[in-house]
C-alpha positions as CSV (number, residue, x, y, z in Angstrom):
1,M,9.7,1.6,-7.0
2,A,7.7,-1.5,-7.9
3,V,5.7,-1.3,-11.1
4,L,3.5,-4.0,-12.7
5,V,4.3,-4.6,-16.4
6,D,2.8,-6.8,-19.1
7,D,4.6,-9.4,-21.1
8,Q,6.1,-6.8,-23.4
9,G,7.6,-4.9,-20.4
10,S,5.1,-2.0,-20.6
11,P,3.6,-0.7,-17.3
12,L,-0.1,-1.7,-16.9
13,F,-2.0,1.5,-16.4
14,L,-4.9,0.7,-14.2
15,P,-3.3,-1.4,-11.4
16,N,-0.2,0.9,-11.1
17,V,-2.6,3.9,-10.7
18,Y,-4.5,2.0,-8.1
19,A,-1.3,1.0,-6.2
20,T,-0.3,4.7,-6.2
21,F,-3.5,6.0,-4.6
22,H,-4.1,3.2,-2.3
23,Y,-0.7,2.1,-1.2
24,R,2.2,4.4,-2.0
25,D,0.3,7.7,-1.1
26,N,-0.8,6.0,2.2
27,G,2.8,5.2,3.2
28,S,2.7,1.4,2.6
29,S,6.0,-0.4,2.6
30,S,7.6,-1.5,-0.7
31,A,6.9,-5.1,0.3
32,T,3.2,-4.5,0.8
33,I,3.0,-2.7,-2.6
34,K,4.9,-5.5,-4.4
35,K,2.7,-8.2,-2.9
36,A,-0.5,-6.3,-3.9
37,L,0.8,-5.7,-7.4
38,R,1.9,-9.4,-7.8
39,T,-1.7,-10.3,-6.8
40,L,-3.2,-7.9,-9.3
41,G,-0.8,-9.3,-11.9
42,M,-2.5,-12.8,-11.4
43,A,-5.8,-11.2,-12.4
44,Y,-4.2,-10.1,-15.7
45,L,-2.6,-13.6,-16.0
46,W,-6.1,-15.1,-15.7
47,A,-7.4,-12.7,-18.3
48,S,-4.6,-13.8,-20.7
49,A,-5.5,-17.4,-20.1
50,R,-9.1,-16.6,-21.0
51,K,-8.0,-14.4,-24.0
52,L,-9.8,-11.4,-22.4
53,D,-8.7,-7.8,-22.5
54,L,-9.1,-7.0,-18.9
55,H,-8.3,-3.4,-19.3
56,A,-11.1,-2.9,-21.7
57,A,-13.6,-5.1,-19.8
58,I,-13.2,-3.3,-16.4
59,S,-13.1,0.1,-18.2
60,S,-16.5,-0.4,-19.8
61,E,-20.1,-0.4,-18.6
62,A,-20.3,-4.1,-19.3
63,F,-17.6,-4.9,-16.8
64,L,-17.2,-8.6,-15.7
65,S,-20.0,-11.2,-15.5
66,I,-20.8,-13.3,-12.5
67,E,-19.4,-16.3,-14.3
68,Q,-16.1,-14.5,-15.0
69,C,-15.7,-13.4,-11.5
70,E,-16.3,-17.0,-10.3
71,D,-13.7,-18.3,-12.7
72,L,-11.3,-15.5,-11.6
73,A,-11.8,-16.5,-7.9
74,F,-11.0,-20.1,-8.8
75,F,-7.9,-19.1,-10.7
76,L,-6.6,-16.9,-7.8
77,R,-7.0,-19.9,-5.5
78,L,-4.4,-21.8,-7.6
79,D,-0.8,-21.9,-6.6
80,R,1.6,-20.2,-9.1
81,P,2.8,-23.5,-10.9
82,S,-0.8,-24.3,-11.6
83,Q,-1.6,-20.7,-12.8
84,D,1.4,-20.9,-15.1
85,R,0.4,-24.3,-16.5
86,E,-3.1,-23.0,-17.1
87,L,-1.7,-20.1,-19.1
88,A,0.6,-22.3,-21.1
89,L,-2.2,-24.8,-21.9
90,S,-4.5,-21.8,-23.0
91,M,-1.9,-20.9,-25.6
92,E,-1.9,-24.3,-27.2
93,E,-4.2,-25.1,-30.0
94,L,-6.3,-27.9,-28.4
95,P,-8.2,-30.4,-30.6
96,S,-12.0,-30.5,-30.4
97,R,-13.2,-32.8,-27.7
98,V,-16.3,-33.6,-25.6
99,V,-16.2,-31.9,-22.2
100,R,-18.5,-31.5,-19.3
101,L,-20.6,-28.3,-19.0
102,E,-18.8,-27.4,-15.8
103,Q,-15.5,-27.4,-17.6
104,V,-16.9,-24.9,-20.3
105,R,-18.3,-22.6,-17.7
106,G,-15.1,-22.7,-15.6
107,G,-12.8,-22.4,-18.5
108,F,-10.0,-24.5,-17.1
109,H,-7.8,-26.5,-19.3
110,Q,-6.3,-28.6,-16.6
111,K,-8.1,-31.4,-15.0
112,A,-9.2,-30.9,-11.4
113,S,-6.7,-33.5,-10.2
114,E,-3.9,-31.6,-11.9
115,R,-4.6,-28.3,-10.2
116,T,-3.1,-27.5,-6.8
117,A,-4.3,-24.7,-4.6
118,C,-2.5,-22.1,-2.4
119,S,-3.3,-21.9,1.3
120,A,-6.7,-20.6,2.3
121,E,-5.0,-17.6,3.9
122,E,-3.2,-16.7,0.7
123,G,-6.3,-17.3,-1.4
124,A,-8.4,-15.1,0.8
125,Y,-5.8,-12.3,0.6
126,R,-5.6,-12.5,-3.2
127,I,-9.4,-12.4,-3.7
128,R,-9.8,-9.4,-1.3
129,I,-7.0,-7.4,-3.1
130,V,-8.5,-8.1,-6.5
131,A,-12.1,-7.3,-5.3
132,A,-11.0,-4.1,-3.9
133,F,-9.2,-3.2,-7.2
134,L,-12.3,-4.0,-9.2
135,E,-14.6,-2.0,-6.8
136,Y,-12.3,1.0,-7.2
137,Q,-12.3,0.6,-11.0
138,L,-16.1,0.2,-11.0
139,E,-16.5,3.5,-9.1
140,K,-14.4,5.2,-11.8
141,V,-16.5,3.8,-14.6
142,E,-19.8,4.8,-12.9
143,Q,-18.6,8.3,-12.4
144,G,-18.9,8.8,-16.1
145,L,-22.3,7.3,-16.5
146,P,-25.7,8.8,-15.8
147,R,-26.9,7.8,-12.4
148,P,-29.3,4.9,-12.7
149,A,-32.6,4.7,-11.1
150,P,-32.6,2.3,-8.1
151,G,-33.5,-1.3,-9.0
152,T,-32.8,-0.8,-12.8
153,A,-30.9,-3.5,-14.7
154,K,-27.9,-1.2,-15.1
155,D,-27.9,-0.6,-11.3
156,E,-27.8,-4.3,-10.5
157,A,-26.0,-5.9,-13.5
158,V,-22.4,-5.2,-12.2
159,H,-22.4,-5.3,-8.4
160,P,-23.5,-8.9,-8.1
161,S,-20.3,-9.9,-9.9
162,I,-18.1,-8.3,-7.3
163,R,-20.3,-9.6,-4.5
164,R,-20.0,-13.1,-6.0
165,L,-16.3,-12.7,-6.1
166,K,-16.2,-11.7,-2.4
167,A,-18.5,-14.5,-1.5
168,L,-15.9,-17.0,-2.8
169,I,-13.2,-15.7,-0.3
170,P,-12.3,-18.8,1.6
171,S,-13.0,-18.7,5.3
172,V,-9.9,-19.0,7.4
173,G,-10.5,-20.7,10.7
174,N,-8.8,-19.4,13.8
175,A,-5.6,-21.4,14.7
176,D,-5.7,-23.5,17.9
177,E,-4.4,-21.4,20.8
178,S,-1.5,-23.8,21.3
179,D,-0.4,-23.1,17.7
180,A,-0.4,-19.3,18.1
181,L,2.9,-17.6,17.7
182,E,4.2,-15.9,20.8
183,G,7.2,-14.0,21.9
184,M,10.3,-15.7,23.4
185,D,10.5,-16.6,27.0
186,E,13.1,-14.9,29.2
187,V,15.3,-18.0,29.3
188,T,15.5,-18.0,25.5
189,M,16.2,-14.3,25.4
190,A,19.0,-14.7,28.0
191,F,20.6,-17.4,25.8
192,A,20.2,-15.2,22.7
193,D,21.9,-12.3,24.5
194,E,24.9,-14.6,25.0
195,I,24.9,-16.0,21.5
196,F,25.0,-12.4,20.0
197,D,27.6,-11.1,22.4
198,P,30.6,-10.2,20.1
199,S,33.1,-11.4,22.8
200,A,31.3,-14.7,23.5
201,E,33.1,-18.0,22.3
202,I,29.8,-19.4,21.2
203,N,29.2,-16.4,18.8
204,P,28.6,-18.1,15.4
205,F,29.7,-15.2,13.2
206,S,33.0,-14.9,11.4
207,T,34.6,-11.5,11.5
208,D,34.6,-8.6,14.0
209,F,32.6,-6.4,11.7
210,I,29.8,-9.0,11.3
211,K,29.8,-9.9,15.0
212,H,29.3,-6.2,16.1
213,R,26.9,-5.5,13.3
214,N,24.7,-8.5,14.1
215,H,24.9,-7.7,17.7
216,L,23.5,-4.2,17.0
217,V,20.8,-5.7,14.8
218,Y,19.7,-8.0,17.6
219,R,19.8,-5.2,20.3
220,M,17.8,-2.8,18.2
221,L,15.1,-5.3,17.4
222,S,15.0,-6.4,21.1
223,D,14.9,-2.8,22.5
224,N,11.8,-1.5,20.8
225,G,10.2,-4.2,18.7
226,M,10.8,-2.4,15.3
227,R,10.1,-4.4,12.2
228,R,12.8,-6.0,10.1
229,S,11.9,-3.8,7.1
230,E,12.2,-0.7,9.4
231,L,15.6,-1.7,10.8
232,R,17.1,-2.0,7.3
233,F,16.5,1.6,6.4
234,V,17.8,3.1,9.7
235,K,20.7,5.6,8.8
236,V,23.6,6.5,11.0
237,E,22.1,10.1,11.4
238,D,18.8,8.5,12.6
239,V,20.5,7.3,15.9
240,N,20.9,9.9,18.6
241,Y,23.6,8.4,20.8
242,A,23.2,11.0,23.6
243,N,19.5,10.9,23.9
244,K,19.3,7.1,23.2
245,R,16.7,7.5,20.5
246,V,16.4,6.1,17.0
247,R,14.3,7.5,14.2
248,I,12.3,5.0,12.1
249,R,12.0,6.8,8.8
250,V,10.7,4.0,6.5
251,S,7.7,2.1,8.0
252,K,4.9,-0.2,6.8
253,T,2.6,1.9,9.0
254,Q,3.9,5.1,10.7
255,A,7.3,6.7,11.0
256,R,8.2,7.4,14.6
257,T,11.1,7.9,17.1
258,V,11.6,5.1,19.7
259,P,14.1,4.6,22.6
260,I,17.1,2.3,22.8
261,S,18.9,1.2,25.9
262,S,22.2,2.5,27.2
263,A,23.8,-0.8,26.2
264,T,22.4,-0.6,22.7
265,A,23.6,3.1,22.4
266,L,27.1,2.0,23.4
267,A,27.0,-0.9,20.9
268,F,26.0,1.6,18.2
269,H,28.8,4.0,19.1
270,H,31.4,1.2,19.1
271,F,30.2,-0.3,15.7
272,V,30.2,3.1,13.9
273,L,33.5,4.2,15.4
274,Q,35.4,1.0,15.0
275,H,33.9,-0.6,11.9
276,W,31.3,1.4,9.9
277,S,33.4,4.5,9.7
278,K,36.3,2.5,8.3
279,I,34.4,1.6,5.1
280,P,35.5,3.9,2.3
281,A,33.4,7.1,2.3
282,R,32.2,6.6,-1.2
283,Q,30.9,3.1,-0.4
284,R,28.9,4.3,2.6
285,A,27.7,7.6,1.2
286,H,24.1,6.2,1.3
287,G,24.3,6.6,5.0
288,Y,22.6,3.3,5.9
289,L,23.7,1.8,9.2
290,F,23.5,-1.9,8.4
291,T,25.8,-2.8,5.5
292,T,28.2,-5.4,4.4
293,A,31.9,-4.9,5.3
294,E,32.2,-3.4,1.7
295,G,29.5,-0.9,2.4
296,R,26.6,-2.6,0.5
297,H,23.1,-2.0,2.0
298,I,22.0,-5.3,3.5
299,C,18.7,-6.9,2.3
300,A,15.9,-8.4,4.3
301,D,17.2,-12.0,3.6
302,T,20.5,-11.1,5.2
303,I,18.7,-10.2,8.5
304,N,16.8,-13.6,8.3
305,L,20.1,-15.3,7.7
306,I,21.6,-13.8,10.8
307,F,18.8,-15.5,12.9
308,R,19.0,-18.8,11.0
309,T,22.8,-18.9,11.7
310,A,22.1,-18.3,15.4
311,R,19.5,-21.1,15.5
312,K,21.8,-23.5,13.7
313,K,24.7,-22.8,16.1
314,A,22.5,-23.0,19.2
315,H,19.9,-25.7,19.3
316,E,18.5,-24.1,22.5
317,L,17.0,-21.4,20.2
318,P,13.6,-22.4,18.9
319,E,12.6,-22.5,15.2
320,D,10.5,-19.5,15.5
321,F,13.3,-17.3,16.9
322,A,13.3,-14.8,14.1
323,P,13.2,-11.0,13.7
324,H,9.4,-10.7,14.1
325,A,9.5,-12.9,17.2
326,L,11.4,-10.1,18.9
327,R,8.5,-7.7,18.1
328,R,6.2,-10.2,19.9
329,T,8.7,-10.5,22.8
330,W,8.8,-6.7,23.2
331,N,5.0,-6.7,23.5
332,D,5.1,-9.4,26.1
333,R,7.7,-7.4,28.1
334,F,5.7,-4.3,27.8
335,S,2.5,-6.0,29.1
336,T,4.6,-7.4,32.0
337,K,6.0,-4.0,32.8
338,V,2.5,-2.4,32.9
339,D,1.1,-5.2,35.1
340,K,3.9,-5.0,37.6
341,A,3.6,-1.2,38.1
342,P,2.3,-0.2,41.6
343,P,-1.4,0.8,41.6
344,E,-0.7,4.5,41.9
345,K,1.5,4.4,38.8
346,R,-0.4,1.9,36.7
347,I,-1.8,3.4,33.4
348,S,-5.3,2.8,32.3
349,K,-6.2,0.2,29.7
350,N,-6.9,2.9,27.1
351,E,-3.4,4.7,27.9
352,E,-1.7,1.3,27.6
353,E,-3.2,0.7,24.1
354,Q,-2.3,4.2,23.0
355,V,1.4,3.9,24.2
356,R,1.7,0.5,22.6
357,N,0.2,1.6,19.3
358,R,2.5,4.6,19.2
359,L,5.7,2.6,19.9
360,M,4.7,-0.2,17.5
361,G,3.8,2.4,14.8
362,W,0.2,1.3,14.7
363,K,-2.8,3.8,14.2
364,K,-4.5,5.1,17.3
365,D,-7.5,3.0,16.8
366,S,-5.6,-0.2,15.8
367,Q,-6.7,-3.5,17.2
368,M,-3.3,-5.1,16.7
369,S,-2.5,-5.1,20.4
370,A,-4.4,-8.2,21.0
371,R,-2.5,-10.1,18.4
372,Y,0.8,-9.3,20.0
373,S,-0.2,-10.1,23.6
374,R,-1.0,-13.9,23.3
375,R,1.7,-15.1,25.8
376,T,0.6,-12.5,28.4
377,I,-3.1,-13.5,28.0
378,R,-2.3,-17.2,28.1
379,V,-0.1,-16.9,31.2
380,K,-2.7,-14.9,33.0
381,S,-5.6,-17.2,32.1
382,D,-3.5,-20.3,33.0
383,Q,-2.6,-18.7,36.4
384,I,-6.3,-17.8,37.1
385,A,-7.4,-21.3,36.1
386,E,-4.8,-23.0,38.3
387,E,-5.8,-20.9,41.3
388,L,-9.4,-21.7,40.7
389,A,-8.7,-25.4,40.4
390,N,-6.7,-25.3,43.7
391,E,-9.6,-23.5,45.4
392,I,-12.1,-26.1,44.1
393,A,-9.8,-29.0,45.2
394,A,-9.3,-27.3,48.6
395,G,-13.1,-26.9,49.1
396,K,-13.8,-30.4,48.1
397,K,-11.2,-31.7,50.6
398,K,-12.8,-29.6,53.4
399,D,-16.2,-31.0,52.5
400,D,-14.9,-34.5,52.6
401,E,-13.5,-33.8,56.1
């Protein structure tokens, strides 16, 4: 379990309580919790650089000033090396010097030319996380105070600080459509099928154990679009070979049971019977399906390495051939399946979204479907545009005659 600690190794009370209520209790993945805590840790890093007791400040009625929230936002926009340098410089005894007023207000010890920023997307994420944490803490503080009259100084003194912090969230422009990540096309997937086939000569993996394990990794990701983090925590007991179902017990969003193909069920049966079961019982007592040959539970980087190795071996596989690309590919295939159904069997748009959301582990009212249907939308729009262009050209030719 991830816990945020101070420089003495002691857990920081406020951010850890916040993470428990807003992330752990809502079923967020460990990766999501770690990223949020790491971001909140940057706020405490900023406070250390400014010699500010953040715990005391945000636990009091005074809270943070607008200027402090501006400074915090600018600090969160820095990349980690710049943040670390800022903290290191703040610990040094600097000689008295003449500085510009803006430098005093901002509090930065580094020159602007020495500071480097993170991406706009990362900066926006950090500020949103910290702003939500501060709002939560502000609500806790206000619960212990007499309710102020509307428009009083106490009513307006704190909220503008958080509003100012949110106002400094960098705008993230939409990427060009041509840059949008899509699923793999069927030619690429056919080649990937061949690469991961344990009996294929072009299979890049070394031992029989690794070949069959990696084949099963690829098959499960392809069959139902589960996430890499979900795949890692599948246990042998979660796979029902007879019913061709796999239970996703650990999820970033919602646990669920999803189908696998007959071919994947056979691959599972072969791997468990011929390889996994031969690992000493004590070393596989944890029950996880995907392990090393010695029984150690594989990490997320190992799954990434599987796909990097495949790309390195086969130049036909694109650079974005990765675990999450198979999730997008599944969504493309699902859209195609729905579109090709005869009219009497075609499900409604609402039913399509509900089915997709359930299988992907999204909430019923999730708007994620559109993000994972870019290829289908693009292909449809290109087809319609091409047909329209041909009709226009045909009409013009008829007019010329």
